[in-house]
C-alpha positions in Angstrom: 16.6 5.6 -20.8 14.2 7.5 -23.0 11.3 5.2 -22.3 11.7 5.2 -18.5 9.3 6.9 -16.1 12.1 7.1 -13.5 14.3 9.0 -15.9 11.5 11.4 -16.8 10.6 12.0 -13.2 14.3 12.8 -12.4 14.5 15.4 -15.1 11.1 16.9 -14.1 12.6 18.1 -10.8 14.7 20.7 -12.6 12.1 22.4 -14.8 12.4 25.8 -13.0 16.3 25.7 -13.0 18.5 27.5 -15.5 20.0 24.3 -16.9 20.3 23.1 -20.4 20.0 19.3 -20.8 21.3 17.4 -23.8 19.9 13.9 -23.6 21.7 10.9 -25.1 20.1 7.4 -25.3 21.6 4.5 -23.3 18.9 1.8 -23.9 17.1 0.2 -26.8 14.0 2.4 -26.6 11.3 2.1 -29.2 9.4 5.2 -27.9 9.7 8.3 -25.8 8.0 8.2 -22.4 5.0 10.6 -22.4 6.5 12.6 -19.5 9.8 13.1 -21.5 7.8 14.3 -24.5 6.2 16.9 -22.2 9.6 18.1 -21.0 10.9 18.5 -24.6 8.2 21.1 -25.1 8.8 22.6 -21.7 8.1 26.3 -21.5 9.7 26.7 -18.1 13.3 27.8 -17.4 15.1 24.6 -18.1 15.7 23.5 -21.6 15.6 19.8 -22.7 16.7 18.5 -26.1 17.6 15.1 -27.6 20.9 14.5 -29.2 20.6 14.7 -33.0 18.3 11.9 -34.4 18.6 10.0 -31.1 14.8 9.6 -31.0 15.3 7.0 -33.7 18.8 5.4 -33.3 18.5 4.0 -29.8 17.5 0.5 -30.8 19.8 0.0 -33.9 22.8 1.5 -32.2 22.2 -0.6 -29.1 22.0 -3.8 -31.3 25.3 -3.0 -33.1 27.0 -2.0 -29.9 26.3 -5.4 -28.4 28.9 -6.7 -30.7 31.2 -3.7 -30.8 31.4 -3.0 -27.1 29.7 0.5 -27.2 32.1 1.7 -29.9 29.4 3.5 -31.9 27.6 5.2 -29.1 30.9 5.9 -27.3 32.2 7.7 -30.4 29.0 9.7 -30.9 29.0 10.7 -27.2 32.6 11.7 -27.4 31.8 14.0 -30.3 28.8 15.5 -28.6 30.8 16.2 -25.5 33.5 18.0 -27.5 30.9 20.2 -29.3 28.3 20.7 -26.5 31.0 21.3 -23.9 28.9 20.4 -20.8 29.7 21.4 -17.2 28.4 17.9 -16.1 28.3 14.5 -17.8 25.7 12.5 -15.9 25.5 8.7 -16.5 22.2 7.6 -15.0 22.7 3.9 -14.5 26.0 2.1 -14.9 25.7 -1.0 -17.1 24.4 1.0 -20.1 25.0 4.8 -19.6 28.1 4.3 -17.4 29.8 1.9 -19.8 29.0 4.2 -22.8 30.5 7.1 -20.9 33.6 5.0 -20.1 34.0 4.2 -23.8 33.6 7.9 -24.7 36.0 9.2 -22.1 38.6 6.5 -21.8 40.8 7.3 -18.8 40.0 11.0 -18.8 37.5 13.7 -19.5 37.4 17.5 -20.3 38.9 19.4 -17.4 35.9 21.7 -17.2 33.4 18.8 -16.9 32.5 16.7 -13.9 31.4 13.1 -14.4 28.4 12.1 -12.2 27.6 8.4 -12.0 24.3 7.2 -10.7 23.8 3.7 -9.4 20.2 2.6 -10.4 20.0 -0.3 -7.9 21.7 -3.5 -8.9 24.5 -1.9 -10.8 27.1 -2.6 -8.1 25.4 -5.1 -5.8 24.8 -7.6 -8.5 27.2 -6.9 -11.3 30.3 -6.8 -9.1 30.1 -10.6 -9.0 31.2 -10.9 -12.6 34.8 -10.2 -13.5 34.2 -8.4 -16.8 31.7 -6.1 -15.2 33.8 -5.6 -12.1 36.8 -4.4 -14.2 34.6 -1.8 -16.0 32.9 -0.7 -12.8 36.3 0.0 -11.2 37.5 1.9 -14.2 34.4 4.0 -14.3 34.4 4.8 -10.6 38.1 5.8 -10.9 37.3 8.6 -13.3 34.0 9.7 -11.7 33.9 12.9 -9.7 30.5 12.4 -8.1 28.6 9.2 -7.2 24.9 8.9 -6.3 22.8 6.0 -5.3 19.6 5.0 -3.4 21.2 2.9 -0.6 23.8 3.5 2.1 24.8 -0.1 1.2 25.9 1.1 -2.3 27.9 4.0 -1.0 30.0 1.5 1.0 30.3 -0.8 -2.1 31.5 2.1 -4.4 34.2 3.1 -1.9 35.3 -0.5 -1.5 35.7 -0.6 -5.3 37.9 2.5 -5.5 35.6 5.5 -5.7 37.1 8.4 -3.7 35.1 11.4 -5.0 32.1 13.3 -3.8 29.1 11.2 -2.6 25.7 12.8 -3.1 22.8 12.5 -0.6 21.2 9.0 -0.7 17.8 9.6 -2.2 15.3 7.7 -4.5 16.5 7.9 -8.1 12.9 8.3 -9.4 12.1 11.4 -7.4 9.8 11.9 -4.5 6.1 11.6 -3.6 3.8 14.6 -3.9 2.2 16.2 -0.8 -1.2 15.6 -2.3 -0.5 11.8 -2.5 1.0 11.6 1.0 -1.9 13.5 2.5 -4.5 11.0 1.4 -6.4 9.0 4.1 -5.0 5.5 4.4 -7.7 2.9 4.1 -8.4 0.7 7.0 -7.5 -3.0 7.0 -11.1 -4.0 6.5 -11.1 -2.0 3.2 -7.9 -3.7 1.9 -8.9 -7.1 0.3 -5.9 -7.4 -2.1 -2.4 -8.9 -2.0 -0.3 -7.2 -4.7 2.6 -9.1 -6.2 5.3 -7.8 -8.5 5.0 -10.3 -11.4 8.4 -10.2 -13.1 10.4 -13.5 -13.2 13.7 -13.6 -15.0 17.2 -12.1 -14.6 16.8 -11.3 -10.9 13.0 -11.2 -10.5 11.5 -14.2 -8.6 7.8 -13.9 -9.0 7.4 -17.7 -9.5 8.6 -18.2 -5.9 5.8 -15.9 -4.8 3.3 -18.1 -6.7 4.6 -21.2 -4.9 4.4 -19.5 -1.6 0.8 -18.3 -2.1 -0.1 -21.9 -3.1 1.2 -23.2 0.2 -1.0 -20.8 2.2 -4.0 -20.6 -0.1 -6.4 -21.8 2.6 -5.6 -18.6 4.6 -6.1 -16.3 1.6 -9.7 -17.1 0.6 -10.9 -13.6 1.5 -8.3 -11.9 -0.6 -7.9 -11.2 -4.3 -4.3 -11.8 -5.5 -3.2 -9.2 -8.1 0.0 -9.8 -10.1 1.2 -6.7 -12.0 4.2 -6.0 -14.3 4.1 -9.7 -15.3 5.9 -11.6 -18.0 4.1 -14.3 -19.8 5.4 -17.2 -17.7 4.2 -15.5 -14.5 0.7 -14.9 -16.0 0.4 -18.6 -17.0 1.6 -19.9 -13.6 -0.6 -17.4 -11.7 -3.7 -18.5 -13.7 -2.9 -22.1 -13.0 -2.6 -21.3 -9.3 -6.1 -19.9 -9.3 -7.5 -22.9 -11.1 -5.8 -25.3 -8.7 -6.6 -23.5 -5.4 -9.8 -21.5 -6.1 -8.0 -18.2 -5.3 -9.3 -15.1 -7.0 -6.4 -14.0 -9.2 -5.8 -11.2 -11.7 -2.7 -10.6 -13.8 -1.5 -7.6 -15.7 1.3 -7.7 -18.2 4.3 -5.3 -17.8 3.3 -1.8 -18.8 -0.4 -2.5 -18.9 -1.3 -0.7 -15.7 -0.7 3.1 -15.8 1.3 4.5 -12.8 -1.9 6.0 -11.3 -3.6 2.6 -11.3 -0.6 0.9 -9.7 -0.8 3.4 -6.9 -4.6 2.7 -6.6 -3.8 -1.0 -6.5 -1.4 -0.4 -3.5 -4.0 1.8 -1.8 -6.4 -1.2 -1.8 -3.8 -3.8 -0.8 -3.1 -5.2 2.6 0.3 -6.5 1.5 2.8 -5.9 -1.3 5.2 -8.7 -2.3 8.4 -8.0 -4.2 11.0 -10.8 -4.6 14.3 -10.4 -6.4 17.9 -11.6 -6.2 19.1 -7.9 -6.3 17.6 -4.4 -6.2 18.2 -0.9 -4.9 15.3 0.5 -2.8 12.7 -0.8 -5.3 10.4 2.0 -6.3 7.4 -0.4 -6.0 8.4 -0.9 -2.3 8.3 2.8 -1.7 5.0 3.2 -3.5 3.5 0.4 -1.6 4.6 1.9 1.7 3.3 5.3 0.7 -0.1 3.9 0.0 -0.3 1.8 3.2 0.4 -1.7 2.0 2.7 -3.7 4.3 5.8 -4.8 2.3 7.2 -8.3 2.0 10.5 -7.6 0.3 13.7 -9.5 -0.3 16.6 -8.3 1.8 18.7 -8.3 -1.3 17.3 -4.8 -1.7 18.1 -2.2 0.9 14.6 -2.4 2.3 15.8 -2.5 5.9 17.0 1.1 5.5 13.3 1.9 5.1 11.2 -0.4 7.4 11.6 -2.4 10.5 10.0 -5.5 11.9 6.9 -3.6 13.1 6.2 -2.3 9.6 7.4 -4.8 7.1 8.9 -8.2 6.5 12.4 -8.7 5.0 12.9 -12.0 3.2 16.3 -13.4 3.8 16.0 -16.6 1.7 14.1 -16.8 -1.6 12.4 -20.0 -0.6 8.6 -20.6 -1.0 8.2 -21.6 2.7 10.0 -18.5 4.0 8.0 -16.3 1.7 4.8 -17.9 2.7 5.5 -17.3 6.4 6.5 -13.7 5.5 3.2 -13.0 3.8 1.2 -14.4 6.8 3.3 -12.2 9.1 2.7 -9.2 6.9 -1.1 -9.8 7.0 -0.9 -9.7 10.8 1.0 -6.4 10.7 -1.6 -5.1 8.3 -4.4 -6.2 10.6 -2.9 -4.2 13.5 -3.0 -1.0 11.5 0.1 0.7 12.9 2.4 -0.6 10.2 0.6 1.4 7.5 0.9 4.6 9.4 4.6 4.0 10.2 5.3 3.4 6.6 3.5 6.4 5.4 5.4 8.6 7.9 8.7 7.1 6.8 7.9 8.1 3.2 6.9 11.6 4.2 10.1 12.1 6.1 12.6 10.5 3.6 10.9 10.4 0.2 8.6 13.4 -0.1 8.8 15.4 -3.3 10.1 18.4 -1.4 12.8 16.4 0.4 14.1 14.6 -2.7 14.0 17.7 -4.9 16.0 19.8 -2.4 18.7 17.1 -2.4 18.5 16.6 -6.2 19.0 20.4 -6.9 22.5 20.1 -5.5 23.6 17.7 -8.3 24.2 20.4 -10.9 25.4 23.2 -8.7 
């Protein structure tokens, strides 16, 4: 995904390795992420290049392939594989990159190349529910040599669906957190007067449920500012209406409007982070919130319970406004105690530091 920060951060980990990367678009990008642009001019050891003209054909080829079932991109990728002759073919995400690779390779692949398939979060957990996707997922896993994912849950799912190859260490797909970031002093509860809410509603996102929940407990939140980020338009409208109805102080930011550094700053000033969805992997926002000391309220449809326990976060088991409202109040109590923020930061240091994730990631192409 040429416009993805997660993809760019993954590639950045290999700058000092003797690896040549040929990048092929899997999504309808309209731009290159700035970090990816930096890598393309990298003067380090690794070399990064885009497949011929792929800076421009991501969107039109994606549109055509919605009708043709990845015929165009599959054919182009098959040609590139035959000419570039890679040691590894790495499909980062399944429903786009994985299906394109499946179309390109059919039931086989070059003997000298290994196929790595990375699950980006909901790829198996959600899409296995649909017969057409399930059939493609099984075929892809059957020809894959290596599988990687963010959750132990998704290792079990892959093996249940027929994968029998090598499983890579379970690590965050987007890379780890820097020592500089994790060494920052966490702010005290008295300094945290924000509740941060991931604002996407649609497909699997359920921000509107968070809005209903906040309305139910508005009387307990008068001392807080509610900040919705990464919002779609319907969430911004509903959140604004909530503020007018209840008197809560509310800010909204559309998807992509807050730079990554400002999202981290938001979490560092938040007592609680709320993320609701029908399906997810770890949720990068969850990890970022934990790293910055915000107590998470996260749906258990992610693998959040592999990262926090009842003393440091609240897992939501039913996407119901009343359940979410109670979860937010419980999280505020945890935040007030102060221990939860410390526990969460220590968890990120031990499991998701830049050094820890990079050491595991370097094994992918060896």
